[in-house]
Residue frames relative to the residue before (quaternion, step in Angstrom):
aa qw qx qy qz dx dy dz
M 1.0000 0.0000 0.0000 0.0000 0.00 0.00 0.00
G 0.6509 0.5643 -0.3206 0.3940 3.61 0.91 -1.00
R 0.6990 0.4870 -0.2844 0.4397 3.48 1.05 -0.84
W 0.6299 0.5235 -0.2967 0.4911 3.41 1.15 -0.68
R 0.6195 0.5245 -0.3470 0.4697 3.59 1.16 -0.62
E 0.6385 0.5176 -0.3179 0.4727 3.44 1.04 -0.81
A 0.6147 0.5507 -0.3105 0.4717 3.65 0.99 -0.86
A 0.7037 0.4599 -0.2827 0.4619 3.64 0.82 -0.98
T 0.6755 0.5108 -0.3142 0.4290 3.51 0.98 -0.77
D 0.6710 0.4899 -0.2730 0.4851 3.54 1.03 -0.86
A 0.6690 0.5048 -0.2873 0.4638 3.54 0.98 -0.95
L 0.6668 0.5038 -0.2936 0.4641 3.63 0.86 -0.94
A 0.6557 0.5540 -0.2761 0.4323 3.59 0.90 -0.97
T 0.7254 0.4482 -0.2386 0.4648 3.45 0.84 -1.16
F 0.6709 0.4875 -0.3267 0.4532 3.52 0.94 -0.90
A 0.5934 0.5936 -0.3562 0.4106 3.64 1.06 -0.83
L 0.6489 0.5513 -0.2885 0.4379 3.48 0.97 -1.25
S 0.6534 0.5284 -0.2852 0.4611 3.50 0.92 -1.15
R 0.6807 0.4811 -0.3142 0.4544 3.69 0.82 -0.94
V 0.5674 0.5841 -0.3931 0.4270 3.71 1.04 -0.45
I 0.6316 0.5144 -0.3148 0.4873 3.50 1.11 -0.70
V 0.6605 0.4889 -0.3199 0.4715 3.57 0.77 -0.93
L 0.7058 0.4335 -0.3049 0.4701 3.66 0.65 -0.96
A 0.5871 0.5787 -0.3893 0.4110 3.67 0.96 -0.55
V 0.6883 0.4620 -0.2487 0.5009 3.47 1.05 -0.75
L 0.6864 0.4774 -0.2955 0.4622 3.57 0.88 -0.83
L 0.6995 0.4981 -0.2726 0.4338 3.66 1.14 -0.70
V 0.4470 0.6778 -0.4616 0.3574 3.52 1.16 -0.05
P 0.4178 -0.7211 0.4686 0.2931 3.64 -0.43 1.05
P 0.5290 -0.3029 -0.7915 0.0434 1.50 -1.83 1.68
T 0.5560 -0.6757 0.3742 0.3071 3.54 -0.91 0.81
R 0.2057 -0.7788 0.5753 0.1423 3.59 -0.96 0.53
V 0.1970 0.7727 -0.5746 0.1841 3.76 0.95 0.74
H 0.6702 0.4806 -0.3462 0.4471 3.65 0.81 -0.94
S 0.6313 0.5471 -0.3415 0.4308 3.62 0.79 -0.76
Y 0.6273 0.5700 -0.2950 0.4412 3.44 1.13 -1.04
L 0.7186 0.4752 -0.2094 0.4626 3.46 0.96 -1.05
T 0.8298 0.2896 -0.0695 0.4720 3.62 0.90 -0.86
T 0.7021 0.4600 -0.3042 0.4505 3.70 1.00 -0.18
W 0.7551 0.3050 -0.3320 0.4760 3.55 -1.50 0.31
D 0.8308 -0.0942 0.0872 0.5415 3.62 -1.04 -0.68
A 0.5937 0.5914 -0.3701 0.4010 3.69 1.01 -0.66
G 0.6142 0.5478 -0.3298 0.4625 3.56 1.12 -0.68
F 0.5993 0.5538 -0.3446 0.4641 3.57 1.00 -0.88
Y 0.7356 0.4532 -0.2608 0.4307 3.47 0.57 -1.29
L 0.6468 0.5021 -0.3526 0.4531 3.62 0.98 -0.74
S 0.6140 0.5468 -0.3503 0.4486 3.67 1.13 -0.69
I 0.6501 0.4799 -0.3067 0.5030 3.64 1.14 -0.82
A 0.5864 0.5587 -0.3507 0.4700 3.69 1.07 -0.69
R 0.7352 0.4474 -0.2757 0.4282 3.61 0.94 -0.88
C 0.8479 0.0185 0.0265 0.5291 3.59 0.86 -0.81
G 0.5588 -0.6307 0.3850 0.3766 3.67 1.17 0.51
Y 0.7226 -0.4259 0.3455 0.4208 3.48 -1.35 -0.64
D 0.2334 0.7715 -0.5566 0.2013 3.58 1.05 0.48
P 0.5164 -0.6508 0.4665 0.3035 3.68 -0.85 0.96
A 0.7016 0.4734 -0.2885 0.4477 3.53 1.03 -0.49
C 0.5412 0.6537 -0.3468 0.3994 3.51 1.43 -0.19
G 0.8795 0.1853 -0.0756 0.4319 3.59 -1.08 0.54
Q 0.1871 0.7863 -0.5596 0.1830 3.56 1.13 0.67
P 0.5811 -0.1641 -0.7961 -0.0394 1.51 -2.18 1.50
V 0.6389 0.5928 -0.3241 0.3679 3.68 1.05 0.04
A 0.2562 0.8112 -0.4948 0.1775 3.55 1.28 0.42
A 0.6173 0.5684 -0.3391 0.4253 3.59 1.04 -0.70
E 0.7439 0.4556 -0.2303 0.4314 3.53 1.03 -0.74
L 0.4806 0.7137 -0.4122 0.2995 3.61 1.42 -0.26
P 0.6003 0.5939 -0.3718 0.3856 3.65 0.97 -0.60
A 0.5217 0.6440 -0.3791 0.4115 3.58 1.30 -0.42
F 0.7379 0.3632 -0.2147 0.5267 3.64 1.19 -0.55
F 0.3987 -0.7485 0.4949 0.1890 3.43 -1.00 1.07
P 0.6138 -0.6835 0.2970 0.2607 3.59 -1.01 0.73
L 0.5308 0.6679 -0.4407 0.2792 3.76 0.88 -0.28
Q 0.6362 0.5097 -0.3480 0.4630 3.56 0.99 -0.79
P 0.7042 0.4714 -0.3063 0.4337 3.60 0.69 -1.06
L 0.6537 0.5161 -0.3306 0.4439 3.49 1.04 -0.67
A 0.6140 0.5122 -0.3619 0.4792 3.53 1.15 -0.40
A 0.6467 0.4814 -0.3507 0.4765 3.58 1.08 -0.69
R 0.5945 0.5600 -0.3568 0.4535 3.67 1.06 -0.52
A 0.6232 0.5437 -0.3163 0.4647 3.47 0.96 -1.04
A 0.6783 0.4730 -0.3300 0.4552 3.64 0.87 -0.83
G 0.5949 0.5571 -0.3761 0.4408 3.60 1.10 -0.66
T 0.6629 0.5488 -0.3483 0.3715 3.70 0.89 -0.62
I 0.7070 0.4281 -0.2494 0.5046 3.45 1.32 -0.41
G 0.6942 -0.5281 0.2621 0.4129 3.59 1.17 0.49
I 0.6166 0.5060 -0.3941 0.4565 3.54 1.19 0.09
S 0.5548 -0.5999 0.4243 0.3903 3.61 -0.93 0.67
Q 0.5966 -0.5950 0.4230 0.3335 3.46 -1.20 0.63
A 0.6116 0.5266 -0.3632 0.4655 3.67 1.06 -0.64
W 0.7443 0.4157 -0.2407 0.4639 3.53 0.69 -1.00
G 0.6397 0.5089 -0.3226 0.4772 3.61 1.04 -0.62
G 0.6376 0.5470 -0.3207 0.4375 3.51 0.89 -0.78
A 0.6607 0.5206 -0.2647 0.4716 3.44 1.12 -1.05
A 0.6358 0.5506 -0.3111 0.4426 3.54 1.01 -0.90
L 0.6840 0.4723 -0.2650 0.4887 3.47 0.86 -1.09
A 0.6350 0.4776 -0.3520 0.4948 3.77 0.93 -0.61
T 0.6464 0.4885 -0.3701 0.4544 3.65 0.97 -0.57
L 0.6759 0.4673 -0.3359 0.4604 3.54 0.82 -0.81
A 0.6012 0.5183 -0.3780 0.4765 3.73 1.03 -0.54
S 0.6468 0.5195 -0.3430 0.4406 3.66 0.87 -0.81
V 0.6445 0.4905 -0.3326 0.4832 3.59 0.86 -0.98
A 0.6775 0.4618 -0.3477 0.4549 3.68 0.68 -0.87
A 0.6021 0.5639 -0.3538 0.4409 3.66 1.05 -0.68
L 0.6324 0.5452 -0.2984 0.4623 3.54 1.03 -0.96
M 0.6628 0.5442 -0.2881 0.4261 3.48 1.11 -0.80
L 0.6719 0.4464 -0.2820 0.5194 3.46 1.12 -0.82
L 0.5939 0.5333 -0.3851 0.4632 3.62 1.03 -0.49
H 0.6115 0.5274 -0.3466 0.4773 3.65 1.09 -0.81
R 0.6680 0.5169 -0.3225 0.4272 3.67 0.78 -0.91
L 0.6769 0.5053 -0.2909 0.4493 3.47 1.00 -1.03
C 0.6726 0.4801 -0.3042 0.4739 3.60 0.98 -0.84
C 0.5798 0.5587 -0.3705 0.4630 3.58 1.08 -0.51
E 0.6510 0.4931 -0.3115 0.4858 3.47 0.82 -0.86
L 0.7278 0.4535 -0.2502 0.4495 3.65 0.79 -0.83
R 0.8510 0.0831 0.0503 0.5162 3.56 0.76 -1.11
G 0.5902 -0.5763 0.3855 0.4134 3.68 1.02 -0.42
R 0.7248 -0.4994 0.2320 0.4139 3.51 -1.25 0.42
R 0.6430 0.5370 -0.3815 0.3908 3.65 0.78 -0.78
V 0.6314 0.5002 -0.3430 0.4832 3.60 0.99 -0.82
A 0.6274 0.5635 -0.3371 0.4186 3.61 1.03 -0.73
L 0.6960 0.4507 -0.3055 0.4682 3.45 0.95 -0.99
L 0.6345 0.5267 -0.3368 0.4546 3.60 1.02 -0.70
A 0.6406 0.5399 -0.3356 0.4307 3.59 1.00 -0.56
C 0.6214 0.5245 -0.2873 0.5062 3.42 1.24 -0.89
A 0.6436 0.5124 -0.3178 0.4715 3.65 1.01 -0.75
A 0.6116 0.5599 -0.3222 0.4569 3.58 1.07 -0.96
L 0.6972 0.4748 -0.2402 0.4805 3.57 0.91 -0.94
A 0.7293 0.4587 -0.2564 0.4381 3.63 0.79 -1.05
F 0.7422 0.3306 -0.2160 0.5415 3.57 1.00 -0.65
F 0.3260 0.7146 -0.5569 0.2700 3.63 0.96 0.32
P 0.6249 -0.5947 0.3530 0.3622 3.67 -0.81 0.68
F 0.7431 0.3964 -0.1850 0.5064 3.59 1.13 -0.79
S 0.4588 0.7243 -0.4395 0.2679 3.48 1.29 -0.11
Y 0.4723 0.6955 -0.4551 0.2934 3.64 1.11 -0.16
V 0.5472 0.6554 -0.3349 0.3986 3.48 1.35 -0.25
L 0.6054 0.6220 -0.3119 0.3864 3.44 1.40 -0.62
S 0.7670 0.3325 -0.2137 0.5055 3.61 1.26 -0.15
T 0.6484 0.3975 -0.3700 0.5336 3.57 1.20 0.78
N 0.7723 -0.4284 0.2664 0.3860 3.41 -1.32 -0.10
Y 0.3689 0.6825 -0.5249 0.3502 3.44 0.75 1.24
S 0.4674 -0.7017 0.4445 0.3026 3.67 -0.99 0.36
E 0.4080 0.7266 -0.4861 0.2634 3.76 1.13 0.05
G 0.6586 0.4967 -0.3694 0.4278 3.66 0.84 -0.72
L 0.6451 0.5245 -0.3104 0.4609 3.61 1.01 -0.90
F 0.6831 0.4819 -0.2980 0.4608 3.50 0.91 -0.96
L 0.6155 0.5424 -0.3563 0.4473 3.61 0.95 -0.77
L 0.6643 0.5124 -0.2993 0.4545 3.53 0.92 -1.00
A 0.6897 0.5048 -0.2706 0.4430 3.52 0.82 -1.05
S 0.6830 0.5023 -0.3013 0.4363 3.61 0.99 -0.98
L 0.6331 0.5585 -0.2662 0.4651 3.47 1.15 -0.99
A 0.6773 0.4543 -0.2980 0.4960 3.56 1.00 -0.90
A 0.5927 0.5543 -0.3841 0.4404 3.64 0.97 -0.56
F 0.6974 0.4313 -0.2842 0.4969 3.59 0.86 -0.91
A 0.6287 0.5314 -0.3441 0.4516 3.61 0.99 -0.57
G 0.5951 0.5591 -0.3018 0.4921 3.49 1.17 -0.69
A 0.6786 0.4634 -0.2720 0.5008 3.61 0.95 -0.94
R 0.6769 0.4941 -0.3240 0.4390 3.56 0.79 -0.81
S 0.7278 0.4359 -0.2066 0.4876 3.51 1.10 -0.79
R 0.4309 -0.7355 0.4050 0.3305 3.53 1.43 -0.09
R 0.5048 0.6320 -0.4582 0.3684 3.51 1.03 0.59
S 0.3132 -0.8170 0.4690 0.1199 3.46 -0.10 1.41
V 0.6620 0.4784 -0.3468 0.4611 3.59 0.89 -0.64
L 0.6243 0.5038 -0.3576 0.4780 3.60 0.88 -0.76
A 0.6460 0.5196 -0.3356 0.4472 3.70 0.81 -0.97
F 0.6675 0.4671 -0.3261 0.4796 3.71 0.79 -1.05
T 0.6932 0.4880 -0.3424 0.4051 3.62 0.54 -1.01
A 0.6793 0.4761 -0.3111 0.4638 3.59 0.84 -0.96
G 0.6432 0.5164 -0.3425 0.4498 3.62 1.00 -0.86
L 0.5891 0.5303 -0.3761 0.4799 3.66 1.06 -0.75
A 0.6361 0.5549 -0.3191 0.4308 3.65 0.75 -1.01
A 0.6932 0.4694 -0.2929 0.4619 3.51 0.82 -1.07
G 0.6733 0.4992 -0.3247 0.4382 3.55 0.98 -0.74
L 0.6432 0.4818 -0.3346 0.4922 3.63 1.14 -0.44
T 0.6699 0.5205 -0.2899 0.4430 3.69 1.22 -0.35
R 0.8245 -0.1029 0.0644 0.5527 3.66 0.84 -0.79
P 0.6119 -0.5146 0.4654 0.3797 3.62 -1.21 0.43
A 0.5772 0.6219 -0.3750 0.3734 3.57 1.09 -0.62
A 0.4951 0.6305 -0.4448 0.3993 3.54 1.26 -0.14
I 0.5900 0.5461 -0.4263 0.4147 3.76 0.90 -0.13
P 0.6156 0.4404 -0.3694 0.5391 3.68 0.95 -0.41
L 0.6241 0.5342 -0.3587 0.4433 3.64 0.91 -0.68
A 0.6424 0.5447 -0.2992 0.4485 3.57 1.05 -0.75
I 0.6469 0.5180 -0.2759 0.4869 3.45 1.17 -0.92
G 0.6346 0.5043 -0.3147 0.4939 3.59 1.09 -0.80
L 0.6516 0.4887 -0.3356 0.4733 3.62 0.95 -0.79
A 0.6456 0.5226 -0.3202 0.4556 3.64 0.84 -0.85
A 0.6663 0.4848 -0.2896 0.4869 3.57 1.02 -0.80
D 0.6004 0.5315 -0.3717 0.4679 3.57 1.11 -0.56
G 0.6768 0.4896 -0.3193 0.4474 3.50 0.90 -0.85
A 0.6550 0.4924 -0.3235 0.4731 3.61 1.04 -0.67
L 0.7000 0.4546 -0.2768 0.4762 3.68 0.97 -0.72
T 0.7732 0.1731 -0.1312 0.5958 3.71 1.06 -0.53
P 0.2631 -0.8214 0.4865 0.1395 3.48 -0.14 1.34
E 0.6050 0.5965 -0.3539 0.3910 3.65 1.10 -0.57
R 0.7570 0.3065 -0.2087 0.5381 3.60 1.27 -0.34
R 0.2950 0.8359 -0.4415 0.1389 3.54 1.35 0.16
R 0.6435 0.5453 -0.3039 0.4430 3.48 0.92 -0.97
A 0.6909 0.4647 -0.2773 0.4795 3.62 0.78 -0.97
A 0.6610 0.5300 -0.3106 0.4310 3.57 0.91 -0.92
L 0.6743 0.4804 -0.2787 0.4866 3.60 1.02 -0.99
A 0.5828 0.5538 -0.3911 0.4481 3.63 1.12 -0.46
G 0.6782 0.4958 -0.3117 0.4440 3.40 1.02 -0.93
A 0.6215 0.5185 -0.3705 0.4558 3.59 1.06 -0.75
V 0.6482 0.5151 -0.3286 0.4545 3.67 0.81 -0.96
G 0.6843 0.4784 -0.3483 0.4261 3.60 0.85 -0.65
A 0.6287 0.5464 -0.3455 0.4322 3.54 1.12 -0.72
V 0.6296 0.5222 -0.2995 0.4911 3.51 1.05 -1.06
A 0.6704 0.5326 -0.3007 0.4201 3.65 0.87 -0.88
G 0.6042 0.5485 -0.3250 0.4781 3.59 1.17 -0.83
V 0.6704 0.4955 -0.2826 0.4745 3.58 0.89 -0.99
A 0.6716 0.5180 -0.2872 0.4452 3.56 0.88 -0.83
I 0.5939 0.5604 -0.3320 0.4722 3.52 1.23 -0.68
V 0.6725 0.5216 -0.2878 0.4392 3.43 0.96 -0.95
F 0.6712 0.4892 -0.2911 0.4748 3.49 0.91 -1.03
A 0.6600 0.5130 -0.3328 0.4365 3.59 0.95 -0.79
D 0.6290 0.5213 -0.3143 0.4836 3.54 1.12 -0.73
L 0.6555 0.4848 -0.3222 0.4810 3.63 0.91 -0.83
H 0.6401 0.5485 -0.3367 0.4196 3.56 0.98 -0.55
R 0.6291 0.5306 -0.3010 0.4818 3.38 1.23 -0.86
R 0.7302 0.4565 -0.2369 0.4498 3.52 1.00 -1.00
R 0.8069 0.2893 -0.0717 0.5099 3.53 1.04 -0.98
D 0.3690 -0.7496 0.4720 0.2812 3.58 1.29 -0.12
D 0.6192 0.5059 -0.3020 0.5192 3.51 1.14 0.80
W 0.2859 -0.7707 0.5385 0.1852 3.71 -0.28 1.05
L 0.7445 0.3351 -0.1973 0.5427 3.64 1.02 -0.52
A 0.1746 0.8110 -0.5426 0.1316 3.60 1.06 0.63
S 0.6235 0.5477 -0.3494 0.4350 3.65 1.01 -0.95
L 0.6983 0.4779 -0.2861 0.4495 3.59 0.72 -0.97
H 0.6610 0.5173 -0.2933 0.4576 3.60 0.97 -0.89
A 0.6262 0.5256 -0.3342 0.4689 3.55 1.09 -0.73
Q 0.6212 0.5068 -0.3102 0.5110 3.66 1.02 -0.75
Q 0.6483 0.4603 -0.3520 0.4939 3.67 0.70 -0.64
L 0.7064 0.4630 -0.3056 0.4396 3.63 0.79 -0.87
G 0.7812 0.3872 -0.2175 0.4387 3.57 0.77 -0.88
W 0.8175 0.1972 -0.0791 0.5354 3.68 1.06 -0.70
Q 0.4491 -0.7214 0.4289 0.3066 3.60 1.35 0.42
R 0.3436 0.7277 -0.5229 0.2809 3.55 0.88 0.92
S 0.4507 -0.7284 0.4260 0.2913 3.47 -0.57 1.01
T 0.2144 -0.7408 0.6035 0.2026 3.60 -1.25 0.38
S 0.6569 0.4345 -0.3148 0.5298 3.58 1.23 0.43
I 0.4650 -0.6695 0.5174 0.2606 3.46 -0.79 1.20
V 0.6469 0.5470 -0.3520 0.3981 3.62 0.78 -0.93
D 0.7418 0.4036 -0.2523 0.4724 3.69 0.96 -0.67
A 0.4881 0.7341 -0.3646 0.2999 3.57 1.34 -0.44
P 0.6598 0.4911 -0.3327 0.4612 3.65 0.87 -0.81
G 0.6839 0.5060 -0.3079 0.4259 3.58 0.82 -0.72
E 0.6571 0.4999 -0.2732 0.4936 3.42 1.15 -0.90
L 0.6127 0.4871 -0.3703 0.5001 3.65 1.05 -0.57
A 0.6542 0.4995 -0.3538 0.4442 3.67 0.73 -0.77
R 0.6572 0.4910 -0.3294 0.4675 3.58 1.06 -0.74
Y 0.5652 0.5944 -0.3376 0.4618 3.57 1.17 -0.65
I 0.7083 0.4311 -0.2636 0.4930 3.54 0.86 -1.05
R 0.6389 0.5571 -0.3187 0.4240 3.56 0.89 -0.71
D 0.6376 0.5041 -0.2879 0.5064 3.48 1.08 -0.90
A 0.6174 0.5617 -0.3402 0.4332 3.64 0.99 -0.81
I 0.7163 0.4469 -0.2190 0.4891 3.54 1.04 -1.01
T 0.8080 0.3730 -0.1841 0.4173 3.56 0.66 -1.08
L 0.7325 0.3749 -0.2153 0.5258 3.56 1.25 -0.59
G 0.4212 -0.7288 0.4504 0.2975 3.59 1.26 0.05
H 0.2569 0.7632 -0.5506 0.2200 3.51 0.86 0.86
A 0.3195 -0.8017 0.4734 0.1762 3.57 -0.04 1.32
Q 0.6048 0.6002 -0.3295 0.4066 3.49 1.04 -0.82
N 0.6692 0.4953 -0.2676 0.4851 3.45 0.98 -1.11
L 0.6552 0.5189 -0.3153 0.4496 3.57 0.85 -0.85
L 0.6402 0.4868 -0.3478 0.4818 3.67 1.10 -0.72
Y 0.6326 0.5517 -0.3376 0.4259 3.62 0.86 -0.98
L 0.7070 0.5144 -0.2794 0.3969 3.54 0.93 -0.98
T 0.4862 0.6487 -0.4302 0.3972 3.52 1.32 -0.16
G 0.5190 0.6331 -0.4129 0.3992 3.58 1.30 -0.42
I 0.6202 0.5677 -0.3721 0.3932 3.67 0.91 -0.66
P 0.6986 0.4172 -0.2917 0.5027 3.69 0.75 -0.82
L 0.6019 0.5854 -0.3392 0.4242 3.53 1.02 -0.72
A 0.6560 0.4995 -0.2552 0.5049 3.48 1.15 -1.03
A 0.6168 0.5445 -0.3422 0.4538 3.60 0.90 -0.86
V 0.6660 0.4640 -0.3264 0.4843 3.73 0.84 -0.94
G 0.6508 0.5206 -0.3320 0.4419 3.59 0.74 -1.02
L 0.6722 0.5091 -0.3025 0.4443 3.67 0.82 -0.84
I 0.6584 0.5008 -0.2838 0.4849 3.55 1.15 -0.87
V 0.6479 0.5028 -0.3311 0.4667 3.59 0.99 -0.68
L 0.6475 0.4948 -0.3497 0.4622 3.62 0.80 -0.82
W 0.7028 0.4675 -0.3034 0.4422 3.65 0.86 -0.99
R 0.6937 0.4751 -0.3024 0.4489 3.60 0.88 -0.73
H 0.7088 0.3562 -0.2689 0.5463 3.66 1.23 -0.27
G 0.6676 -0.6145 0.2927 0.3018 3.55 0.93 0.81
I 0.5049 0.6023 -0.4376 0.4368 3.51 1.19 0.52
R 0.1994 0.8004 -0.5112 0.2413 3.44 0.27 1.43
D 0.4562 0.6586 -0.4797 0.3579 3.59 1.03 0.61
G 0.8437 -0.2089 0.1650 0.4662 3.51 -1.25 -0.56
M 0.5927 0.5682 -0.3849 0.4215 3.54 1.14 -0.42
L 0.6072 0.5408 -0.3423 0.4707 3.62 1.06 -0.71
V 0.6531 0.5185 -0.3090 0.4572 3.55 0.91 -1.14
Y 0.6316 0.5486 -0.3127 0.4499 3.51 0.87 -0.96
A 0.6462 0.5368 -0.2760 0.4671 3.66 0.94 -1.01
V 0.6750 0.4770 -0.3039 0.4737 3.63 0.87 -0.94
I 0.6829 0.4921 -0.3002 0.4487 3.56 0.76 -1.12
A 0.6930 0.5117 -0.3098 0.4024 3.60 0.87 -0.91
V 0.6515 0.4221 -0.3364 0.5331 3.60 1.25 -0.20
A 0.6383 0.5402 -0.3442 0.4270 3.65 0.91 -0.74
A 0.6453 0.5575 -0.3378 0.3984 3.57 0.98 -0.89
P 0.7223 0.3856 -0.3000 0.4895 3.73 0.61 -0.74
L 0.5736 0.5654 -0.3771 0.4573 3.68 1.11 -0.49
A 0.6568 0.5547 -0.2851 0.4239 3.52 1.13 -0.98
T 0.5992 0.5511 -0.3495 0.4638 3.58 1.31 -0.27
G 0.5600 -0.6231 0.3875 0.3847 3.61 1.19 -0.08
S 0.7264 0.3625 -0.2011 0.5482 3.62 1.27 0.04
A 0.2684 -0.7085 0.6275 0.1793 3.55 -1.26 0.70
M 0.3461 0.7624 -0.5004 0.2203 3.63 1.10 0.14
S 0.8484 0.0691 -0.1468 0.5038 3.52 -0.83 1.19
L 0.2515 0.8036 -0.5034 0.1939 3.56 1.28 0.38
P 0.6594 0.5170 -0.3429 0.4247 3.59 0.77 -0.97
R 0.6645 0.5008 -0.3035 0.4643 3.53 0.96 -0.83
F 0.6337 0.5126 -0.3359 0.4720 3.58 0.97 -0.63
L 0.5648 0.5770 -0.3553 0.4710 3.66 1.25 -0.69
M 0.7046 0.5106 -0.2522 0.4234 3.42 0.82 -1.17
G 0.6790 0.4628 -0.2755 0.4989 3.55 1.27 -0.58
T 0.6195 0.5168 -0.3316 0.4890 3.55 1.38 0.08
F 0.2833 -0.8442 0.3996 0.2176 3.62 0.17 1.15
P 0.5438 0.6092 -0.4528 0.3580 3.68 0.88 -0.28
Y 0.6371 0.5304 -0.3187 0.4596 3.55 1.16 -0.55
A 0.5796 0.4888 -0.3916 0.5213 3.61 1.12 -0.35
V 0.6516 0.4807 -0.3762 0.4504 3.65 0.79 -0.69
A 0.6130 0.5304 -0.3385 0.4778 3.64 1.05 -0.57
G 0.6151 0.5330 -0.3267 0.4805 3.58 1.07 -0.82
G 0.6793 0.4916 -0.3162 0.4437 3.55 0.78 -0.92
I 0.6373 0.5214 -0.3177 0.4701 3.66 1.00 -0.83
L 0.6691 0.5197 -0.2937 0.4427 3.54 0.80 -1.00
L 0.6760 0.4864 -0.2806 0.4772 3.59 0.78 -1.08
D 0.6410 0.5236 -0.3153 0.4642 3.69 1.01 -0.66
R 0.6959 0.4679 -0.2859 0.4636 3.63 1.13 -0.65
V 0.6961 0.4919 -0.3311 0.4048 3.58 0.95 -0.54
D 0.6674 -0.4979 0.3495 0.4296 3.55 -1.31 0.30
P 0.6288 -0.5962 0.3576 0.3483 3.69 -1.05 0.80
R 0.6912 0.4594 -0.3206 0.4565 3.49 1.00 -0.57
L 0.5962 0.4889 -0.3734 0.5158 3.64 1.21 -0.30
R 0.6161 0.5442 -0.3717 0.4314 3.49 0.96 -0.72
A 0.6439 0.5119 -0.3177 0.4716 3.62 0.86 -0.95
A 0.6615 0.4986 -0.3237 0.4571 3.58 0.88 -0.94
L 0.6711 0.5007 -0.3106 0.4500 3.68 0.80 -0.88
L 0.6604 0.4703 -0.3339 0.4809 3.61 0.99 -0.72
T 0.6470 0.5475 -0.3076 0.4325 3.55 1.04 -0.73
V 0.6385 0.5010 -0.2883 0.5082 3.51 1.23 -0.72
S 0.6209 0.5147 -0.3366 0.4861 3.53 1.03 -0.69
A 0.6702 0.4882 -0.3236 0.4558 3.66 0.81 -0.84
A 0.6327 0.5168 -0.3217 0.4787 3.50 1.03 -0.81
G 0.6322 0.5364 -0.3216 0.4574 3.58 1.09 -0.80
L 0.6046 0.5597 -0.3291 0.4614 3.58 1.12 -0.78
A 0.6586 0.4965 -0.3115 0.4719 3.56 0.91 -0.94
A 0.6948 0.4836 -0.2952 0.4431 3.50 0.79 -1.04
C 0.6532 0.5141 -0.3265 0.4500 3.68 0.92 -0.70
V 0.5732 0.5374 -0.3562 0.5058 3.71 1.17 -0.72
W 0.6649 0.4814 -0.3307 0.4656 3.61 0.71 -1.15
A 0.7011 0.4794 -0.3058 0.4302 3.68 0.52 -1.06
T 0.6796 0.5068 -0.2927 0.4423 3.59 0.89 -0.73
Y 0.8477 0.2358 -0.0919 0.4661 3.60 0.68 -1.11
R 0.7256 0.3665 -0.2417 0.5298 3.54 1.36 -0.15
G 0.7000 0.4383 -0.2493 0.5057 3.48 1.02 -0.83
S 0.2077 -0.7954 0.5130 0.2470 3.55 1.08 -0.92
G 0.5428 0.6582 -0.3713 0.3664 3.56 1.30 0.30
L 0.7328 0.3605 -0.2325 0.5282 3.63 1.17 -0.12
A 0.2025 -0.7453 0.6256 0.1106 3.61 -0.85 1.08
P 0.3688 -0.7764 0.4704 0.1997 3.58 -0.46 1.16
């Protein structure tokens, strides 16, 4: 109980401080709280919560809805059944899931490196510039919780927990496929927890398969999710075409001055640093494999769009952040966290006041 109390204390304190920054920006008159709860991807999720994947639902974006998986909108719909608006209810459940995910992250880091690394990992995640999505109708909070729980189940050799959490991850985001690969690799590299790790991998694949099968039933298209991403965000569905599209994406960022593209491309060096930190500090099991595939998968679509947010939703990078912050000089550590917190405020402003940044 003592360790869980430490995890809850550190997670709650860190997350609450980060939300003060988010609210401070949103509450500047005229307030942008409603936009925060209902626009960008939150709008897609709320459309699904309202009427599912019906082709007539959510016009004019109905064709893009299959890109989003159902667990977050189901949570928002559940909140609506008890008299809370779907926008507020979905955000509240996402917030609770994010806090629970930080607690699991804290416990994992305590096992790996101790409490200070655990606290710093929570801070690295909570103050990451794109972390504002953790308290609105986005699925990152749920996915973080599910992916951490799947690995926790594997590490503790609890197959039922690993399978259930993997299944939840598969119902939350297509990123469950890289998670499944990471869990399968974890089972291959650590025979003593192979059964539980493979159970988590099977659960993750099963969750994605259920979503694809449901979309086929509703839309008569097994790959409706991939086709929706191609339609809405020009993400390639062909590995053959992806390198050329990624090259064009980078060229446009440089020659056309697309600031968004340049910001998203920062995810590549951040990922490289995170992977180096994990490798150099002996974390070379399934978590490392998961981190590699989670970056390679979106880049394989020919686009780096939202890559920093995808990194934030991949918990091994938070572990790497905690380790790195622990190793640097305290003054540099304070400076890095201050810059990150300022980046959080800037990204909230750019997204909901400047309308120039798509999270």
